[in-house]
Structure formats: structure tokens, C-alpha cells
C-alpha positions in Angstrom: 107.1 136.1 16.5 108.2 139.8 16.1 107.9 139.8 12.4 104.9 138.1 10.8 104.3 140.2 7.7 104.7 137.8 4.7 104.9 138.5 1.0 104.7 136.0 -1.8 105.0 135.8 -5.6 101.4 134.7 -6.4 100.0 132.9 -9.3 96.4 134.1 -9.0 94.8 131.8 -11.6 95.5 129.5 -14.5 97.9 131.3 -17.0 97.8 134.5 -14.8 100.9 136.7 -14.6 103.1 136.3 -11.5 102.6 139.2 -9.0 104.0 140.1 -5.6 101.5 140.7 -2.9 101.0 140.1 0.8 100.4 136.6 2.0 99.2 135.2 5.4 101.7 134.0 7.8 100.9 130.2 8.4 101.9 128.7 11.8 103.3 125.2 11.7 101.4 122.1 12.9 102.7 118.8 14.0 105.9 118.0 12.1 105.8 121.2 10.1 108.4 124.0 10.3 108.2 127.7 9.2 111.4 128.9 7.4 112.3 132.5 6.6 113.5 132.1 3.0 116.9 133.6 2.2 117.5 132.1 -1.3 115.3 130.2 -3.9 116.5 128.4 -7.0 114.6 128.1 -10.3 113.5 125.0 -12.1 111.8 124.6 -15.5 108.8 123.1 -13.8 108.3 126.3 -11.7 107.7 128.5 -14.8 105.8 125.8 -16.7 103.2 125.8 -13.9 102.2 129.3 -15.2 101.4 128.0 -18.7 100.6 124.3 -18.4 99.7 124.1 -14.7 96.1 123.1 -15.6 97.5 120.1 -17.4 100.5 119.1 -15.3 98.8 119.7 -12.0 95.0 119.9 -12.5 94.5 119.6 -8.8 96.0 123.0 -8.0 94.1 125.4 -5.8 94.4 129.1 -6.8 95.7 131.5 -5.9 98.9 129.5 -5.5 102.5 130.1 -4.6 104.8 127.9 -6.5 108.5 127.2 -6.2 110.4 124.1 -4.8 114.0 125.0 -3.9 114.9 127.1 -0.9 117.4 127.8 1.9 116.8 130.0 4.9 116.4 130.2 8.7 113.9 128.3 10.9 111.6 130.7 12.8 109.0 128.4 14.3 108.4 124.7 14.7 105.4 122.5 15.2 104.8 120.7 18.4 106.1 117.3 17.2 109.3 118.6 15.6 112.5 117.2 17.1 115.2 117.9 14.5 115.2 121.7 14.3 114.7 124.8 16.4 114.4 128.5 15.7 117.6 130.0 14.3 118.8 126.9 12.5 120.1 127.4 8.9 118.4 124.9 6.6 117.6 123.9 3.1 114.3 122.2 2.1 112.0 121.0 -0.6 108.8 123.0 -0.7 106.0 120.7 -1.6 103.1 123.2 -2.1 102.2 122.1 -5.6 102.4 118.4 -4.8 99.0 116.7 -5.1 99.2 115.4 -1.5 100.0 118.9 -0.1 98.5 121.5 -2.6 98.6 124.7 -0.5 100.0 128.1 -1.0 101.6 128.2 2.4 104.1 125.5 1.2 105.3 127.2 -2.0 108.9 128.4 -1.9 108.4 131.8 -3.6 107.5 133.7 -0.4 109.3 135.0 2.7 107.8 132.6 5.2 107.3 129.0 4.0 105.9 126.0 5.7 108.1 122.9 5.2 107.8 119.3 6.4 110.5 118.3 8.9 111.5 115.1 7.0 112.1 117.1 3.8 114.7 119.5 5.4 118.4 119.3 6.1 120.6 121.5 8.3 123.3 123.6 6.6 126.9 123.4 7.7 128.5 126.8 8.5 130.6 126.7 5.3 127.6 126.5 3.0 125.9 129.7 1.9 122.1 130.0 1.3 122.7 130.6 -2.4 124.8 127.4 -2.7 122.4 125.3 -0.6 119.2 126.4 -2.5 120.2 124.6 -5.7 119.7 121.2 -4.1 116.2 120.3 -3.2 114.2 119.5 -6.4 117.1 118.3 -8.4 118.2 116.1 -5.6 114.7 114.9 -4.9 114.0 114.0 -8.6 117.3 112.1 -8.8 116.5 110.3 -5.6 113.1 109.3 -6.8 114.6 107.9 -10.0 117.4 105.9 -8.2 115.9 104.7 -4.9 112.1 104.3 -5.2 110.9 100.7 -5.4 109.2 101.0 -8.8 112.2 102.7 -10.4 115.9 101.6 -10.1 115.5 100.6 -6.5 119.3 101.0 -5.7 120.9 100.4 -2.4 120.8 103.5 -0.2 123.6 106.2 -0.3 126.1 106.3 2.5 128.9 108.6 3.5 131.0 105.6 4.1 130.2 104.0 0.7 130.2 100.3 0.0 131.5 99.5 -3.5 129.3 97.4 -5.8 130.1 95.7 -9.1 127.3 97.5 -10.9 127.1 100.6 -13.1 124.3 103.2 -13.4 123.8 105.2 -16.6 123.0 108.9 -16.1 122.1 110.5 -19.4 122.4 114.3 -19.0 124.9 114.4 -16.2 125.5 118.2 -16.3 121.8 119.0 -15.6 120.6 119.7 -12.1 119.0 116.3 -11.8 122.0 114.6 -13.5 124.6 116.2 -11.2 122.7 114.9 -8.2 122.0 111.5 -9.7 125.7 111.0 -10.3 126.7 111.9 -6.7 123.8 109.8 -5.2 124.6 106.7 -7.3 128.3 107.0 -6.4 127.5 107.4 -2.7 125.4 104.2 -3.0 128.5 102.4 -4.2 127.8 102.2 -7.9 130.0 103.2 -10.9 128.5 105.8 -13.1 128.7 106.4 -16.8 127.2 109.7 -18.0 126.7 111.9 -21.1 127.0 115.7 -21.5 128.7 118.2 -23.8 132.5 117.8 -23.9 132.9 121.2 -22.2 131.3 119.6 -19.1 133.3 116.4 -19.0 135.5 117.6 -16.2 132.5 118.8 -14.2 130.8 115.5 -14.2 133.9 113.5 -13.6 134.5 115.8 -10.6 131.1 114.7 -9.2 132.3 111.0 -9.4 131.4 109.8 -12.8 133.8 107.1 -14.0 133.6 108.2 -17.7 131.7 110.9 -19.7 130.5 110.6 -23.3 129.3 113.2 -25.8 125.6 112.7 -26.1 125.6 113.9 -29.7 128.1 111.3 -30.9 126.7 108.8 -33.4 128.4 106.0 -31.5 127.6 107.0 -28.0 125.3 104.0 -27.2 127.9 101.5 -28.4 130.6 103.3 -26.7 128.9 103.3 -23.4 128.0 99.6 -23.7 131.7 98.9 -24.4 132.7 101.0 -21.4 130.5 98.8 -19.1 132.9 95.9 -19.6 132.0 93.1 -17.2 130.0 95.4 -14.9 126.3 94.7 -14.7 124.0 97.7 -15.7 121.8 98.6 -12.8 119.5 100.8 -14.9 119.5 104.2 -16.5 118.2 107.7 -15.6 117.1 109.6 -18.8 117.4 113.3 -18.7 117.0 115.6 -21.7 115.4 115.4 -25.1 115.9 112.0 -26.8 117.4 110.6 -23.7 114.7 107.9 -23.0 115.0 106.4 -26.4 118.8 106.3 -26.2 118.8 104.8 -22.7 116.3 102.1 -23.9 118.7 101.1 -26.6 121.6 101.1 -24.1 120.0 99.0 -21.4 118.7 96.4 -23.9 122.2 96.1 -25.4 123.9 96.0 -22.0 121.5 93.5 -20.4 121.2 93.6 -16.6 118.5 95.6 -15.0 116.0 96.6 -17.7 114.7 99.9 -16.2 114.9 103.4 -17.5 113.7 106.1 -15.2 112.3 108.9 -17.5 112.8 112.4 -16.2 112.1 114.5 -19.4 109.1 114.3 -21.8 109.9 114.0 -25.5 109.1 117.6 -26.3 109.8 120.7 -24.2 107.1 123.0 -22.9 109.3 126.0 -23.2 108.1 128.9 -25.3 104.4 128.5 -24.6 102.8 131.9 -23.9 100.4 132.3 -21.0 98.0 134.4 -23.1 97.3 134.9 -26.8 98.6 132.1 -29.1 98.8 129.6 -26.2 96.8 126.8 -27.9 98.5 127.2 -31.2 101.9 126.5 -29.5 100.6 124.0 -27.0 98.7 121.6 -29.2 101.6 120.4 -31.4 103.7 119.9 -28.2 101.0 117.8 -26.6 100.7 115.7 -29.7 104.5 115.3 -29.9 104.7 114.2 -26.3 101.8 111.8 -26.6 103.2 110.2 -29.7 106.7 110.1 -28.3 105.6 108.5 -25.1 103.4 105.9 -26.9 106.4 105.0 -29.2 108.7 104.6 -26.2 106.2 102.5 -24.3 105.6 100.3 -27.4 109.4 99.8 -27.9 110.0 99.2 -24.2 107.2 96.6 -24.0 108.7 94.7 -26.9 112.0 94.5 -25.0 110.6 93.9 -21.5 112.0 97.3 -20.3 110.2 99.3 -17.6 110.1 103.1 -18.4 108.4 104.8 -15.4 108.1 108.6 -15.5 109.7 110.3 -12.5 107.6 112.8 -10.4 110.1 114.8 -8.4 108.1 115.3 -5.2 106.8 111.7 -4.8 109.4 111.0 -2.1 107.5 113.3 0.2 105.1 110.4 0.7 107.5 107.4 0.9 110.7 106.2 2.6 113.0 108.0 0.1 112.2 111.5 1.5 113.6 110.8 5.0 116.3 108.5 3.6 117.8 111.5 1.7 117.0 114.6 3.8 117.2 113.1 7.2 119.5 110.0 7.1 122.1 110.8 4.4 122.4 114.5 3.4 123.1 116.1 6.8 126.3 114.1 7.4 127.3 114.2 3.7 127.1 118.0 3.6 128.8 118.4 6.9 131.7 116.3 5.8 131.9 117.8 2.3 131.0 114.4 0.8 128.2 115.9 -1.3 128.5 119.0 -3.5 125.5 121.3 -4.1 125.3 121.0 -7.9 125.2 122.6 -10.4 126.9 125.7 -9.0 124.6 128.6 -8.2 124.5 131.9 -10.1 122.6 134.7 -8.5 120.2 136.2 -11.0 118.5 138.9 -8.9 117.3 139.9 -5.4 113.8 140.0 -4.1 110.6 138.3 -5.1 110.1 140.8 -7.9 113.2 139.4 -9.6 111.9 135.8 -10.0 109.9 136.3 -13.2 112.9 137.9 -15.0 115.1 135.2 -13.7 112.7 132.6 -15.1 113.0 134.2 -18.5 116.7 134.1 -18.2 116.5 130.4 -17.3 114.3 129.7 -20.3 116.8 131.4 -22.6 119.3 128.7 -21.6 121.9 128.0 -19.0 124.4 125.2 -18.8 126.0 123.5 -15.8 124.7 126.3 -13.4 121.5 126.9 -11.5 119.9 130.3 -11.3 119.2 131.6 -7.8 117.3 134.7 -6.5 118.3 136.0 -3.1 115.6 137.0 -0.6 
């Protein structure tokens, strides 16, 4: 190694401000790989870790480096790694804040990141770092919802897809998770019905959705049940505020598989300050989420519907991680059969630009994913 100086965007303590400082270079062990990060993408959960990390991830060791989405170059591999070598261009899911990993060396927001071999995919020459960095957490969350045994448990995705006479509902198809869920479900052979704003209908149909519906329509549930026709409903993925309740109504009316994979809590954690006034903003949101989840669970139990909550990094520890990043995605990207979605928008350059890009993200984006180039 000629260059071993590392820098990171640190979260020094609970509710602390983000700050850039030196970080140790951590050599890979076993099936670990060190990647020089070239682009990172931003997720709501990344910024929420600053304000509600003590609640969402009470196990976190501080100081911590957060961030999940990255693309870059392999610089060093562990002794058991067989899929990669130095110089390879890759994308990967950084699992640093996952309960089973929980170490700063595996957070994406730094120059040299430790990744797990089975959570990485090589980049084809035509795919830029910016484009590739949008994939990991959105893709992982969608895959957890669709393929884990306790969720929809769909057949696996394939580049040579096998058509099935079943339909998956993706509520919130223009979101990061939704765009990936549409493509994965279609690759697994299922039809997809989805919701989004009318301005994004062409976008989600371009990803493979058979039909798109305006989520704000008063008749959207009935319209989607009608669109199912004779196709069996294989379950629903609920993304966005109010999505879980609507999906519950939909799967009950449709029959078929009575499972709704819940991605989004009832109330958003946006707008909570890290310092003064935090509890005043946080307590009503916690109460709203608790009451909303209890109402959903009560209604779901009455109708015999399972409503498991999706944890986007759970696939690190089960068969779904290698199924996606090792078995499906490399060939799918190489053949152009899977689109990194939503499209990337560069919001800055350097670790110092990440907090401002987070603020931009919180202010609202639609059908794009913000990226910071490193």
C-alpha cells in the first residue's frame, strides 16, 4: 500500500455534529475487502442516525462512521477472498451500523472502507461510480422485502427470467426502494403493479411495472384490485407514508398471499434537531409511530395478514445477500438487464459536502438519488 492515509466523516457521539477527521486504515481479514471510495449516495436513514441513532440503533459504538451506499476501487483483499483483486471497480453495501457488524471501519462515508466480499458486485466499464453508488441500500431493502423467508419469499431473480402468473404490489415505485423492488420482482418473473405521482408513471413503467396508479386517488385500491384480474397477488411492499394501511386493504381485497412488507414507519423522523428542541419534536413522532404500528398490527391480525417491518441490512446475514450481490447482479449489470435507479444527481464533492447534501435530501427530491463524489 502506497497510500494509507484515511479520512472519514465522523459521528463522534449521539446527536453530535458530523465532522471530517483522520481515520485509521483497517486491513481486510478473511472475506473482507478494502475499497477506495469514489462515490457515496445518501439515504434518509444515514441522516436519521445523527438524531435518532440512540433509538434506531442503540447498539452503535461511538465514534462511528455511517453511510451505506458506495462505489469505488478495490485496494486490498483478505486471504479468503476469491471474487475480487486490487484495481477492480465495484459497488457495495457498507454494513458498519448493522447490529452484527457495528464498526466504524465498515461505514461508507470515508476514503477507505472495509466491505464484505458477498455484499459487493463488480462494475461493468459502461457504469460510472456515481451511477453505481445509488444501488446498495435501496437494492438491499427491496431484496429483503421480496426474497427473505419471513417476508414475500418470492422466487429468485434471474437474467433469463421465468414468467409467473402472479403479481407483486409495490406501493411507492419511484422511490429508491421501489425502483429496485420493481426491477427485482420483474426479474423474478412476476408482474408488478405500482403507485407513484403521475409525473413518474413513465419512469416506473420503464423499470418494468405493468401499470402505475396515482397513490393520491380516492379509488386507487379498488383500481389496483381490478387491474389484478385473474392474477394471484403474491404480496405487497409498502413504501411511504400511509402505504402500509393501503396495502393491507389491497391484499385483503385481492386474496392470495396475505403479506405486506413494511418499509416505512407511519410518521417521518425528518425535521428533528440534534440539539435544542429535540425531545419536543421527537416525542409526538414516537407516539404517532407507536399508535400507527399498533393500529396496523391490530387490523392485520383481524384479517390474518403478516406485516413484518423490513430492516435493509438483514440480508448480510442470510442467503439473500449473496443471492443478489453475487449470483444475480453482476450478470444483470453487465448485460444491461438492471438499471441503477433512481438516477444519480451529484450534490457535491468531498466528505465535507455530505452534511449539506443531507440537508438537500431532507428538503425533498423525487425520482433521483443524491450522490457525493469522493
